[in-house]
A tleap script that builds the chain and sets N, CA, C and O, in Angstrom:
source leaprc.protein.ff14SB
mol = sequence {
  NMET PRO LEU LEU GLU VAL SER GLN LEU THR
  VAL CYS TYR GLU LYS ALA MET ILE LEU ASN
  GLU VAL SER LEU GLU VAL ASP SER GLY GLU
  LEU VAL SER LEU VAL GLY PRO ASN GLY ALA
  CGLY
}
set mol.1.N position { -7.976 -16.369 -18.183 }
set mol.1.CA position { -6.838 -16.888 -18.928 }
set mol.1.C position { -5.894 -15.727 -19.253 }
set mol.1.O position { -6.314 -14.734 -19.848 }
set mol.2.N position { -4.615 -15.850 -18.863 }
set mol.2.CA position { -3.663 -14.775 -19.125 }
set mol.2.C position { -3.344 -14.640 -20.616 }
set mol.2.O position { -3.384 -15.610 -21.373 }
set mol.3.N position { -3.029 -13.416 -21.006 }
set mol.3.CA position { -2.597 -13.145 -22.374 }
set mol.3.C position { -1.194 -13.711 -22.607 }
set mol.3.O position { -0.880 -14.186 -23.698 }
set mol.4.N position { -0.353 -13.653 -21.562 }
set mol.4.CA position { 1.015 -14.173 -21.618 }
set mol.4.C position { 1.308 -14.886 -20.309 }
set mol.4.O position { 1.024 -14.358 -19.234 }
set mol.5.N position { 1.872 -16.076 -20.394 }
set mol.5.CA position { 2.279 -16.817 -19.200 }
set mol.5.C position { 3.699 -17.331 -19.403 }
set mol.5.O position { 3.994 -17.992 -20.399 }
set mol.6.N position { 4.572 -17.023 -18.452 }
set mol.6.CA position { 5.962 -17.472 -18.478 }
set mol.6.C position { 6.199 -18.274 -17.207 }
set mol.6.O position { 5.836 -17.842 -16.113 }
set mol.7.N position { 6.809 -19.440 -17.357 }
set mol.7.CA position { 7.020 -20.305 -16.201 }
set mol.7.C position { 8.475 -20.752 -16.132 }
set mol.7.O position { 8.975 -21.410 -17.045 }
set mol.8.N position { 9.143 -20.396 -15.057 }
set mol.8.CA position { 10.514 -20.803 -14.755 }
set mol.8.C position { 11.496 -20.466 -15.882 }
set mol.8.O position { 12.271 -21.318 -16.315 }
set mol.9.N position { 11.454 -19.227 -16.346 }
set mol.9.CA position { 12.350 -18.752 -17.400 }
set mol.9.C position { 13.727 -18.445 -16.816 }
set mol.9.O position { 13.846 -17.697 -15.846 }
set mol.10.N position { 14.758 -19.024 -17.411 }
set mol.10.CA position { 16.141 -18.736 -17.037 }
set mol.10.C position { 16.865 -18.253 -18.284 }
set mol.10.O position { 16.794 -18.882 -19.340 }
set mol.11.N position { 17.568 -17.116 -18.150 }
set mol.11.CA position { 18.290 -16.535 -19.281 }
set mol.11.C position { 19.725 -16.273 -18.853 }
set mol.11.O position { 19.973 -15.670 -17.809 }
set mol.12.N position { 20.669 -16.732 -19.671 }
set mol.12.CA position { 22.088 -16.472 -19.435 }
set mol.12.C position { 22.653 -15.727 -20.637 }
set mol.12.O position { 22.291 -16.008 -21.780 }
set mol.13.N position { 23.537 -14.782 -20.371 }
set mol.13.CA position { 24.243 -14.051 -21.419 }
set mol.13.C position { 25.724 -14.243 -21.165 }
set mol.13.O position { 26.256 -13.790 -20.152 }
set mol.14.N position { 26.382 -14.916 -22.088 }
set mol.14.CA position { 27.764 -15.346 -21.903 }
set mol.14.C position { 27.833 -16.140 -20.601 }
set mol.14.O position { 27.222 -17.205 -20.517 }
set mol.15.N position { 28.555 -15.665 -19.580 }
set mol.15.CA position { 28.662 -16.422 -18.324 }
set mol.15.C position { 27.777 -15.851 -17.218 }
set mol.15.O position { 27.777 -16.375 -16.104 }
set mol.16.N position { 27.029 -14.794 -17.502 }
set mol.16.CA position { 26.202 -14.140 -16.484 }
set mol.16.C position { 24.763 -14.637 -16.551 }
set mol.16.O position { 24.159 -14.675 -17.623 }
set mol.17.N position { 24.217 -15.019 -15.397 }
set mol.17.CA position { 22.810 -15.394 -15.333 }
set mol.17.C position { 21.996 -14.110 -15.183 }
set mol.17.O position { 22.151 -13.383 -14.202 }
set mol.18.N position { 21.139 -13.838 -16.149 }
set mol.18.CA position { 20.356 -12.607 -16.168 }
set mol.18.C position { 19.032 -12.796 -15.434 }
set mol.18.O position { 18.651 -11.960 -14.614 }
set mol.19.N position { 18.338 -13.877 -15.721 }
set mol.19.CA position { 17.087 -14.229 -15.047 }
set mol.19.C position { 17.204 -15.661 -14.559 }
set mol.19.O position { 17.779 -16.509 -15.242 }
set mol.20.N position { 16.664 -15.933 -13.382 }
set mol.20.CA position { 16.737 -17.281 -12.819 }
set mol.20.C position { 15.348 -17.723 -12.374 }
set mol.20.O position { 14.829 -17.251 -11.362 }
set mol.21.N position { 14.757 -18.625 -13.136 }
set mol.21.CA position { 13.460 -19.227 -12.833 }
set mol.21.C position { 12.367 -18.187 -12.576 }
set mol.21.O position { 11.651 -18.271 -11.579 }
set mol.22.N position { 12.242 -17.213 -13.471 }
set mol.22.CA position { 11.213 -16.176 -13.367 }
set mol.22.C position { 9.902 -16.720 -13.913 }
set mol.22.O position { 9.864 -17.305 -14.996 }
set mol.23.N position { 8.831 -16.524 -13.159 }
set mol.23.CA position { 7.493 -16.913 -13.598 }
set mol.23.C position { 6.577 -15.701 -13.467 }
set mol.23.O position { 6.654 -14.964 -12.484 }
set mol.24.N position { 5.710 -15.495 -14.458 }
set mol.24.CA position { 4.760 -14.392 -14.387 }
set mol.24.C position { 3.596 -14.638 -15.327 }
set mol.24.O position { 3.690 -15.419 -16.274 }
set mol.25.N position { 2.498 -13.954 -15.043 }
set mol.25.CA position { 1.320 -13.965 -15.906 }
set mol.25.C position { 0.938 -12.521 -16.179 }
set mol.25.O position { 0.966 -11.689 -15.272 }
set mol.26.N position { 0.580 -12.216 -17.419 }
set mol.26.CA position { 0.158 -10.880 -17.803 }
set mol.26.C position { -1.220 -10.993 -18.435 }
set mol.26.O position { -1.419 -11.731 -19.400 }
set mol.27.N position { -2.172 -10.246 -17.874 }
set mol.27.CA position { -3.520 -10.218 -18.420 }
set mol.27.C position { -3.647 -9.091 -19.434 }
set mol.27.O position { -2.850 -8.153 -19.431 }
set mol.28.N position { -4.636 -9.185 -20.290 }
set mol.28.CA position { -4.909 -8.155 -21.287 }
set mol.28.C position { -5.101 -6.810 -20.587 }
set mol.28.O position { -5.845 -6.720 -19.610 }
set mol.29.N position { -4.438 -5.771 -21.079 }
set mol.29.CA position { -4.556 -4.434 -20.512 }
set mol.29.C position { -3.510 -4.109 -19.461 }
set mol.29.O position { -3.379 -2.947 -19.077 }
set mol.30.N position { -2.762 -5.091 -18.983 }
set mol.30.CA position { -1.719 -4.847 -17.987 }
set mol.30.C position { -0.423 -4.418 -18.667 }
set mol.30.O position { -0.142 -4.808 -19.800 }
set mol.31.N position { 0.357 -3.615 -17.961 }
set mol.31.CA position { 1.688 -3.217 -18.409 }
set mol.31.C position { 2.700 -3.804 -17.436 }
set mol.31.O position { 2.537 -3.681 -16.222 }
set mol.32.N position { 3.743 -4.439 -17.958 }
set mol.32.CA position { 4.761 -5.079 -17.125 }
set mol.32.C position { 6.131 -4.703 -17.666 }
set mol.32.O position { 6.336 -4.668 -18.880 }
set mol.33.N position { 7.072 -4.421 -16.763 }
set mol.33.CA position { 8.446 -4.175 -17.197 }
set mol.33.C position { 9.403 -4.840 -16.221 }
set mol.33.O position { 9.078 -5.036 -15.050 }
set mol.34.N position { 10.571 -5.179 -16.710 }
set mol.34.CA position { 11.650 -5.697 -15.875 }
set mol.34.C position { 12.722 -4.619 -15.821 }
set mol.34.O position { 13.213 -4.169 -16.856 }
set mol.35.N position { 13.081 -4.208 -14.613 }
set mol.35.CA position { 14.041 -3.127 -14.439 }
set mol.35.C position { 15.237 -3.655 -13.662 }
set mol.35.O position { 15.091 -4.258 -12.598 }
set mol.36.N position { 16.415 -3.418 -14.210 }
set mol.36.CA position { 17.642 -3.875 -13.565 }
set mol.36.C position { 18.095 -2.933 -12.462 }
set mol.36.O position { 17.481 -1.889 -12.245 }
set mol.37.N position { 19.168 -3.297 -11.761 }
set mol.37.CA position { 19.640 -2.507 -10.629 }
set mol.37.C position { 20.090 -1.092 -11.002 }
set mol.37.O position { 20.072 -0.197 -10.157 }
set mol.38.N position { 20.491 -0.881 -12.255 }
set mol.38.CA position { 20.904 0.467 -12.658 }
set mol.38.C position { 19.758 1.261 -13.283 }
set mol.38.O position { 19.972 2.356 -13.801 }
set mol.39.N position { 18.537 0.710 -13.235 }
set mol.39.CA position { 17.366 1.408 -13.760 }
set mol.39.C position { 17.079 1.119 -15.215 }
set mol.39.O position { 16.081 1.598 -15.754 }
set mol.40.N position { 17.943 0.337 -15.871 }
set mol.40.CA position { 17.706 -0.010 -17.271 }
set mol.40.C position { 16.650 -1.105 -17.348 }
set mol.40.O position { 16.560 -1.955 -16.462 }
set mol.41.N position { 15.875 -1.079 -18.382 }
set mol.41.CA position { 14.875 -2.127 -18.526 }
set mol.41.C position { 14.073 -1.893 -19.688 }
set mol.41.O position { 13.168 -2.674 -19.982 }
savepdb mol mol.pdb
quit
């Protein structure tokens, strides 16, 4: 059983779509990051 489960997450900021239907599972002890095209995250 994952510690965190995200299914089809969509995020918009003003008129820009930031995430489109992102799904992921994170188990205990795992490290996860989201990094944008300019290296920010």
